[in-house]
PLY file of the C-alpha trace (Angstrom):
ply
format ascii 1.0
element vertex 69
property float x
property float y
property float z
element edge 68
property int vertex1
property int vertex2
end_header
0.26 -12.92 8.67
-0.53 -12.64 4.99
2.33 -13.61 2.71
3.30 -11.42 -0.23
3.90 -12.97 -3.63
6.33 -10.18 -4.51
10.04 -10.58 -3.88
11.25 -7.17 -5.01
10.13 -3.62 -5.69
10.38 -4.20 -9.45
7.82 -7.02 -9.26
5.14 -4.79 -7.75
2.36 -3.57 -10.03
2.39 0.13 -10.91
-0.71 0.71 -8.75
-1.54 -1.11 -5.50
-5.01 -1.82 -4.17
-5.99 -2.47 -0.55
-5.57 -6.24 -0.89
-2.02 -5.90 -2.21
-1.08 -3.38 0.46
-2.49 -5.70 3.12
-0.30 -8.54 1.87
2.79 -6.35 1.64
2.36 -5.05 5.20
1.16 -8.36 6.64
-2.10 -6.88 7.89
-5.74 -7.87 7.45
-7.71 -6.74 4.41
-9.91 -4.66 6.74
-6.86 -2.80 8.05
-5.64 -2.29 4.47
-8.94 -0.66 3.53
-8.85 1.48 6.69
-5.31 2.59 5.86
-6.29 3.63 2.35
-9.07 5.81 3.78
-6.76 7.73 6.13
-6.45 11.40 5.27
-2.65 11.36 4.84
-2.49 8.19 2.70
-1.63 9.08 -0.94
-4.49 7.45 -2.84
-5.74 7.97 -6.35
-9.50 7.68 -6.75
-10.96 6.71 -10.10
-14.70 6.35 -9.66
-15.12 3.69 -6.98
-11.57 2.39 -7.46
-9.00 3.46 -4.85
-5.33 2.72 -5.52
-1.91 4.08 -4.64
1.11 4.19 -6.93
3.97 2.02 -5.75
6.24 5.11 -5.65
3.85 7.04 -3.39
3.40 3.94 -1.22
7.17 3.65 -0.72
7.40 7.38 0.08
4.61 6.93 2.64
6.51 4.03 4.23
9.69 6.13 4.43
7.82 9.06 6.04
6.06 6.85 8.56
8.98 4.64 9.49
11.61 7.35 9.80
13.24 5.94 6.65
14.04 2.65 8.39
12.34 -0.04 6.39
0 1
1 2
2 3
3 4
4 5
5 6
6 7
7 8
8 9
9 10
10 11
11 12
12 13
13 14
14 15
15 16
16 17
17 18
18 19
19 20
20 21
21 22
22 23
23 24
24 25
25 26
26 27
27 28
28 29
29 30
30 31
31 32
32 33
33 34
34 35
35 36
36 37
37 38
38 39
39 40
40 41
41 42
42 43
43 44
44 45
45 46
46 47
47 48
48 49
49 50
50 51
51 52
52 53
53 54
54 55
55 56
56 57
57 58
58 59
59 60
60 61
61 62
62 63
63 64
64 65
65 66
66 67
67 68
């Protein structure tokens, strides 16, 4: 399991990339990239860069965990 270097929500960067999401969820980088390419995942695309805001990421977690995180 990948270990996150972040201890709180406030420490997270404003935008998260696949590598950061992988570490936060404890999944492989490959799974992080797959997740960010799912249709319902709230990404922001800027050229070839794909990121998600930390607020949208937390909303996605709430929706997909029934609010129990």
